[in-house]
C-alpha positions as a Markdown table, in Angstrom:
| # | Residue | x | y | z |
|---|---|---|---|---|
| 1 | Met | 71.7 | -24.3 | -8.0 |
| 2 | Asp | 68.0 | -25.5 | -8.6 |
| 3 | Thr | 65.6 | -23.9 | -6.1 |
| 4 | Glu | 62.4 | -25.5 | -7.4 |
| 5 | Asn | 59.7 | -25.0 | -4.5 |
| 6 | Gly | 62.4 | -23.1 | -2.4 |
| 7 | Thr | 64.6 | -25.9 | -1.9 |
| 8 | Arg | 68.3 | -25.4 | -1.7 |
| 9 | Trp | 68.6 | -29.2 | -3.4 |
| 10 | Leu | 72.4 | -30.4 | -3.0 |
| 11 | Ser | 74.9 | -30.2 | -5.5 |
| 12 | Asp | 76.9 | -33.5 | -6.7 |
| 13 | Glu | 79.9 | -32.0 | -4.8 |
| 14 | Glu | 77.9 | -31.3 | -1.9 |
| 15 | Gln | 75.8 | -34.4 | -1.6 |
| 16 | Ala | 79.3 | -36.3 | -2.5 |
| 17 | Ala | 80.9 | -34.8 | 1.3 |
| 18 | Trp | 77.6 | -35.3 | 2.7 |
| 19 | Arg | 77.3 | -38.7 | 2.3 |
| 20 | Ala | 80.8 | -39.9 | 2.6 |
| 21 | His | 80.4 | -38.2 | 6.1 |
| 22 | Leu | 77.6 | -40.0 | 6.9 |
| 23 | Tyr | 79.2 | -43.6 | 5.7 |
| 24 | Val | 82.7 | -42.7 | 7.7 |
| 25 | Ser | 80.6 | -41.4 | 10.4 |
| 26 | Arg | 78.7 | -44.8 | 10.4 |
| 27 | Leu | 81.8 | -47.1 | 9.8 |
| 28 | Leu | 84.3 | -45.4 | 12.4 |
| 29 | Met | 81.5 | -45.7 | 15.5 |
| 30 | His | 80.7 | -49.1 | 13.8 |
| 31 | Gln | 84.5 | -50.2 | 14.3 |
| 32 | Leu | 84.7 | -48.5 | 17.6 |
| 33 | Glu | 82.2 | -50.0 | 19.2 |
| 34 | Arg | 83.6 | -53.7 | 17.7 |
| 35 | Asp | 86.9 | -52.9 | 19.6 |
| 36 | Leu | 85.1 | -52.3 | 23.0 |
| 37 | Gln | 83.1 | -55.3 | 23.0 |
| 38 | Pro | 85.9 | -57.8 | 24.1 |
| 39 | Phe | 85.7 | -55.4 | 27.6 |
| 40 | Gly | 82.0 | -55.7 | 27.5 |
| 41 | Leu | 81.8 | -52.0 | 26.8 |
| 42 | Thr | 79.4 | -50.0 | 24.1 |
| 43 | Asn | 80.6 | -46.8 | 22.9 |
| 44 | Asn | 78.2 | -44.9 | 25.3 |
| 45 | Asp | 79.5 | -46.9 | 28.1 |
| 46 | Tyr | 82.7 | -45.9 | 27.5 |
| 47 | Glu | 81.6 | -42.1 | 26.8 |
| 48 | Ile | 80.0 | -42.3 | 29.8 |
| 49 | Leu | 83.1 | -43.8 | 31.7 |
| 50 | Val | 85.2 | -41.0 | 30.0 |
| 51 | Asn | 83.3 | -38.2 | 31.5 |
| 52 | Leu | 83.5 | -39.5 | 35.2 |
| 53 | Ser | 86.8 | -40.5 | 35.1 |
| 54 | Glu | 87.5 | -36.9 | 33.7 |
| 55 | Ser | 85.3 | -34.8 | 36.2 |
| 56 | Lys | 85.9 | -34.4 | 40.0 |
| 57 | Asp | 85.8 | -36.6 | 42.4 |
| 58 | His | 84.8 | -39.3 | 39.2 |
| 59 | Arg | 80.9 | -37.9 | 39.7 |
| 60 | Met | 78.8 | -35.8 | 37.7 |
| 61 | Arg | 75.5 | -34.6 | 38.5 |
| 62 | Met | 72.8 | -37.1 | 35.9 |
| 63 | Ser | 71.5 | -33.9 | 34.3 |
| 64 | Asp | 74.8 | -32.6 | 33.6 |
| 65 | Leu | 76.1 | -36.2 | 32.2 |
| 66 | Ala | 72.8 | -36.6 | 30.4 |
| 67 | Thr | 74.1 | -33.7 | 28.2 |
| 68 | Ala | 77.3 | -34.2 | 27.8 |
| 69 | Thr | 76.7 | -37.0 | 26.2 |
| 70 | Leu | 73.7 | -36.2 | 24.0 |
| 71 | Gln | 71.2 | -38.7 | 25.8 |
| 72 | Ser | 67.6 | -38.0 | 27.0 |
| 73 | Lys | 67.7 | -38.5 | 30.9 |
| 74 | Ser | 65.3 | -41.3 | 30.7 |
| 75 | Arg | 68.0 | -43.0 | 28.2 |
| 76 | Leu | 70.8 | -42.2 | 30.6 |
| 77 | Ser | 68.7 | -43.4 | 33.4 |
| 78 | His | 68.4 | -47.0 | 31.8 |
| 79 | Gln | 72.4 | -47.0 | 30.5 |
| 80 | Ile | 73.4 | -46.5 | 34.1 |
| 81 | Thr | 71.3 | -49.0 | 35.3 |
| 82 | Arg | 72.9 | -51.4 | 33.2 |
| 83 | Met | 76.6 | -49.9 | 33.7 |
| 84 | Glu | 75.6 | -50.2 | 38.1 |
| 85 | Asn | 74.8 | -53.8 | 37.6 |
| 86 | Ala | 78.0 | -54.1 | 36.1 |
| 87 | Gly | 79.6 | -52.4 | 38.7 |
| 88 | Leu | 81.1 | -49.9 | 36.7 |
| 89 | Val | 79.2 | -46.9 | 38.2 |
| 90 | Arg | 76.4 | -46.2 | 41.3 |
| 91 | Arg | 74.1 | -43.5 | 42.0 |
| 92 | Val | 74.5 | -41.2 | 45.0 |
| 93 | Asn | 71.9 | -38.6 | 45.9 |
| 94 | Cys | 72.6 | -34.8 | 46.2 |
| 95 | Glu | 72.7 | -33.7 | 49.4 |
| 96 | Ser | 72.4 | -30.1 | 48.5 |
| 97 | Asp | 69.3 | -31.0 | 46.0 |
| 98 | Arg | 66.8 | -34.0 | 47.3 |
| 99 | Arg | 65.7 | -34.3 | 43.0 |
| 100 | Gly | 69.3 | -34.6 | 42.2 |
| 101 | Leu | 71.4 | -37.4 | 41.6 |
| 102 | Phe | 75.3 | -38.2 | 40.7 |
| 103 | Ala | 76.3 | -41.1 | 38.4 |
| 104 | Val | 80.0 | -42.1 | 40.4 |
| 105 | Leu | 82.8 | -44.1 | 39.0 |
| 106 | Thr | 83.3 | -46.8 | 41.1 |
| 107 | Asp | 87.0 | -48.7 | 41.7 |
| 108 | His | 85.8 | -50.7 | 39.3 |
| 109 | Gly | 84.5 | -48.3 | 36.8 |
| 110 | Trp | 88.0 | -46.7 | 37.3 |
| 111 | Lys | 90.1 | -49.9 | 36.8 |
| 112 | Thr | 88.2 | -50.7 | 33.7 |
| 113 | Met | 88.5 | -47.3 | 32.2 |
| 114 | Arg | 92.2 | -47.6 | 32.9 |
| 115 | Glu | 92.6 | -50.9 | 31.3 |
| 116 | Val | 90.6 | -49.6 | 28.2 |
| 117 | Ala | 91.9 | -46.5 | 27.7 |
| 118 | Pro | 94.8 | -47.7 | 25.8 |
| 119 | His | 93.3 | -49.9 | 23.6 |
| 120 | His | 90.4 | -47.7 | 22.7 |
| 121 | Val | 93.2 | -44.6 | 21.6 |
| 122 | Ala | 94.8 | -47.5 | 19.6 |
| 123 | Ser | 91.5 | -48.1 | 18.1 |
| 124 | Val | 90.8 | -44.5 | 17.4 |
| 125 | Arg | 94.8 | -44.2 | 16.3 |
| 126 | Glu | 94.3 | -47.6 | 13.6 |
| 127 | His | 90.9 | -46.1 | 12.0 |
| 128 | Phe | 91.3 | -42.4 | 12.1 |
| 129 | Ile | 94.0 | -40.1 | 13.4 |
| 130 | Asp | 97.0 | -42.3 | 11.8 |
| 131 | Leu | 95.5 | -42.5 | 8.4 |
| 132 | Leu | 95.5 | -38.4 | 8.3 |
| 133 | Ser | 98.3 | -36.3 | 8.3 |
| 134 | Pro | 98.9 | -33.5 | 10.4 |
| 135 | Glu | 97.6 | -31.2 | 8.1 |
| 136 | Glu | 94.5 | -33.3 | 6.7 |
| 137 | Leu | 93.5 | -33.3 | 10.8 |
| 138 | Lys | 93.9 | -29.6 | 11.6 |
| 139 | Ala | 92.0 | -28.6 | 8.5 |
| 140 | Leu | 89.1 | -31.7 | 9.3 |
| 141 | His | 89.2 | -29.5 | 12.9 |
| 142 | Glu | 88.8 | -26.0 | 11.1 |
| 143 | Ser | 86.2 | -27.6 | 8.6 |
| 144 | Leu | 84.1 | -28.9 | 11.4 |
| 145 | Ala | 84.2 | -26.4 | 14.5 |
| 146 | Pro | 81.8 | -24.3 | 12.4 |
| 147 | Val | 79.4 | -26.8 | 12.3 |
| 148 | Ala | 79.6 | -27.7 | 16.0 |
| 149 | Lys | 79.5 | -23.9 | 17.1 |
| 150 | His | 75.9 | -24.1 | 15.2 |
| 151 | Leu | 75.0 | -27.3 | 16.4 |
| 152 | Arg | 75.9 | -26.5 | 20.3 |
| 153 | Thr | 74.2 | -23.1 | 19.6 |
| 154 | Thr | 71.1 | -24.5 | 18.1 |
| 155 | Arg | 70.7 | -27.7 | 21.1 |
| 156 | Ala | 71.0 | -24.6 | 23.8 |
| 157 | Lys | 67.8 | -23.2 | 22.1 |
């Protein structure tokens, strides 16, 4: 491995793996987004709907939702405004913390989530899950777990 100027350059095999990961990630997210378009949703919208639908009382503090969706508070605020305008969510003041806000899934948002989820799962299956064997999925999960752990630890610093 060439370490010119202290740089550990990627080997051909490492470079191929890295670029394949980038390419597949972009292609997959693009396809999943396209499959959400008929419902008027983006990947970000869907991720927020999922987080809220899986939370107690279908609500989350905005700061927790920003953390869960890897968005800045400002970006999430704009996203939630668009989703409020579509009737999918609403903001509610936090009674115990005057500065705090909750994002709450509306009845329309819950109905939309229930309508879209089967189509999204079918898309994930068609474009990802069903293309790999159970053994390949397990190996992929095991391969990505230390990367995810490292990035969560790094993000928390």
